[in-house]
C-alpha positions in Angstrom: -24.6 0.2 6.2 -23.8 -0.7 2.7 -22.8 3.0 1.8 -20.4 3.1 4.7 -18.6 -0.1 3.5 -18.3 1.3 0.1 -17.1 4.6 1.4 -14.4 2.7 3.6 -13.3 0.7 0.8 -12.7 3.8 -1.5 -10.7 5.4 1.2 -8.6 2.3 1.5 -8.1 1.8 -2.1 -7.1 5.3 -2.9 -4.8 5.6 0.0 -6.8 8.5 1.5 -7.1 6.9 5.1 -4.5 9.3 6.5 -4.1 10.0 10.3 -6.8 12.4 11.3 -8.9 11.2 8.3 -7.7 13.9 6.0 -4.3 14.4 4.1 -3.1 18.1 4.6 -3.0 20.3 1.5 0.1 20.9 -0.4 2.2 18.0 0.8 5.5 17.5 -0.7 6.7 14.1 -1.8 9.8 14.2 0.1 10.0 15.6 3.6 12.9 17.2 5.4 12.4 16.0 9.0 15.2 18.5 10.3 13.3 21.5 8.9 9.6 20.6 8.7 7.1 22.0 10.9 4.3 19.7 12.6 1.8 20.5 9.9 4.1 19.4 7.0 5.1 16.3 9.2 1.3 15.5 9.1 1.5 14.7 5.4 3.2 11.5 6.4 0.7 8.4 6.5 0.1 7.5 10.1 1.5 10.8 11.4 -1.2 13.0 12.9 -1.0 16.0 15.1 0.3 14.3 18.2 2.9 12.2 16.5 4.0 15.4 14.5 4.3 17.5 17.7 6.4 14.5 19.3 8.9 14.7 16.4 9.3 18.4 16.5 9.8 18.3 20.3 12.4 15.5 20.0 14.3 17.3 17.5 14.3 20.4 19.6 15.3 18.5 22.6 18.0 16.3 21.1 19.1 18.4 18.1 18.8 17.4 14.4 18.3 14.0 13.1 21.4 12.3 11.4 19.3 10.2 9.1 15.7 9.2 8.0 15.6 6.3 10.5 16.3 8.8 13.4 12.5 9.3 13.7 12.4 5.7 14.9 13.2 7.1 18.3 9.8 8.9 18.4 7.7 6.8 16.1 9.1 3.2 16.4 11.1 1.2 14.1 8.1 -0.4 12.0 6.7 3.2 11.1 10.1 4.7 10.4 10.8 1.9 8.1 7.7 2.3 6.3 8.2 6.2 5.9 11.9 6.1 5.2 11.4 6.6 1.5 9.5 10.0 2.0 12.1 11.3 4.5 15.2 13.2 3.9 17.7 15.1 6.1 18.8 18.4 5.0 21.5 20.5 6.4 21.9 19.7 10.2 21.6 23.3 11.1 18.0 24.2 12.2 16.8 27.5 10.9 
């Protein structure tokens, strides 16, 4: 039981407690929400497979995001505020 507590504490202290348990490899510091695929979006803390897929589906259905806070329509305002420093909006034309 004590080992579990220590492991959990280490995860929390190091910031390794990502959605799905593990941060994907090769994560950029800034993520362009108009061009990122679901696996790149999973680099954002609190964004797992379902939320990443929801962001991509929303973008496909409604067009490109106009600003970083546009993801609030999918993730909610609280999460969008927390993530906005890592989000950027590139050219609004999708590839």
